[in-house]
C-alpha positions, 0 to 999 in steps of 0.5 A: 500500500505504501509503495503504491502511494509512493508510486502515485505521488512520484508519477504525479510529481513527474507529470507536474514537472513534465507539464511545466517543462513542456510549457516553458519549452513552448514559451521559449519557442514562441519567443525565439520565433518572435525574435527571428521574425523581427530580425527577418523583418529588419533584414528585409527593410535593410535590403529594401532601403539600401540607400537609408541608414540602419536606424531607418530600417530599425525604426520601421520595425519599431513602427510596425511593432507599435501599430501591431501591439497597440491593436492586439493589446487594445483588443485584449484590454477592451474586448477579450478581457479581463479588465486590468483596473478590476482584475490585476494579478489574474491568470494569463489568457492564451491570447495574452501569452501570445502577445507577450511572447511576440513583444518579448521577442521584439524587445530583445531584438531592439535592446540588442540593436541599441546596445550594438549600435550604441544609439540610445542612452541609459534611460531607454536601455533601462526601459527596455530591460524593465520591459523584458523582465516584466514580461518574463515575470508575467510569463513565468508566474502565469499571472499578471498578464492583464496589467502587463498588457495594459502597460504595453498598450499605454507604452506603445500608444505614443510609439508610432508618433515618436517614429513619425517625428523621426521620419519627418526630421530625416526627410526634412518635413519636421518643421511644418504643420505635420511636425507640429501636429505629431508633436502635440499629439505625442505630448498630449497622449504621453501625458494623458495616458502614460502619466494620467491613466498610468497613475490610476492603473498603478493605484489599482495594482497597489491596492489589490491583494492579488498581484505579487509584491515584486510585480507591484515593485516592477510597476512602480519602476516602470512608472518612475521611468515614464516620469523621467521621460515625461520631464524630458518631454515637457522640457522639449515642449516648453522650449518649442513653445517659447521658440514658436512664440518668439517667431510669431512675435517677430513676424508680427513686429515685421508686419507692423513695421512694413505697414508703418513704412507704407510697404503694405497696402490695405485693400 
């Protein structure tokens, strides 16, 4: 009898270990496929844009990931569920797992690219590192994919605008009405979503007893990084606003002088 119970416990333990081993292998395979997919897309862009820089192709990949992740994470958050403000720490759904694996492969690619080409500062590298660790943590735990997906949506919502701003600058169209619209939308969305809505999400995460304490700590760290970005963005917006104001004042002064000297006729 004792030997029979021992065999049952042993077989149950082996099944449990084998199941988690297969699950981990499946997750690693998904992430590897995602990484290869983003790398292949980058190589394709490099071949299609041989007259452009490597950064041009990398930003095309970033823009593609941003649009794709916004659509997928929005569908998960607003339609498929669960709602991140009321169910933080809930078990991951299969769709959440697929999206997180897809995004994890992208962040690994982009972090490797940034380190190799030394194109970004410490803040962006910290953001990518925290994103990778947060996604891995949600996949390993099998929970908290709901709020991680919400953070992904908020983080990527402004990404296409950031890339459009860079492309406008590279093509010489930044100092135009289009550049002003992109900058305004970027600052407004970053402030409203990543700072405003992000604060609400972080509050719901902190007061809920379900998420693990280190998941909450990761949320605080990501929100702190968002504030560091926010200070830089506000400084940029203030400088641009002052520059626009002085340019407007200068034009008005020139128009008044021309009218005063009689060079402009009022019909």
